[in-house]
N, C-alpha and C positions, 0 to 999 in steps of 0.2 A: 504494500500500500504506500502510495507517495505521501511525502510530508507536505503539510500545508505551509505555505510561506507566511512568516509572521509579518505583522505590521511593525514598522520601525518608526519611532518618534525621535526627532533630534530637537533639543531645546537647550536653553541656558539654565544652569544650576548655580545658585549662589556660592556653593562651596567648591564644586568640581569644574566650573566653567561650562564648556559645551559637552553635553552628554547625549547618549543614545539609549533608548530602551526598546526592548522587543516585547511583543504581546505573548510570546511563548518561546521555549527553547528550540533552537534550530541550529545544528552544527554548521551548516553552510553559511547562514547569515552571520554566525559568530565569526567565521573565517573572513567573510567579506568586510565586516566591521573592523576587524584587525588590519586588513589590507588598506583600508582608508584612514587608518590612524587612531582607532579607538582601542582601549584596553578594558577588559572586564574588571569591574571593581570588587566583585564578591561572587558568591555562588548564585546570585540573582541574575536579573536581566539588565543591569545597569552598567553602562560603559562610559568612559570619559576619554577625551582626546589625550594622547600621551605627551604632546608637546604644548602645554597650556600657555606658553609664552608667545606662541605664534599668533597671527591675526585670526582670532577665533571665528569671526564672521565668515571670512574667506574659507577657512578650514571646514566649517559647518556646511557652507554652500557646496564645496567640492565633494564632501561626503554625500550630501543629498543627491548630487548629480551622478556620482559613481553608483550609489545604491539603486537609483532609478534605472541606470544602464544595466544593472544586474537583475532588473525586473522585480524589485521589491517595492511594496507600497510604503511610501515614506511621507510623513508629515513633519513639518518643522515650524517653529515659532518665528523664525527669521530675526530674532532679537540678538 
């Protein structure tokens, strides 16, 4: 049975900067998030950009574009 692709949300977090969350666990989406610069923060579905000193808006926008290109449903707050 094929896995259902998760919805991914990218937003600003006061403590972690730009973060991504998934609606459910998916090893392929986990890998894609890591490829675009996110690192899993815990056993949950919360990821943060690994280089928070970079231009967070631009990094977030690039992540959204890359995830869309990988055919994931992505929402973002653009903040």
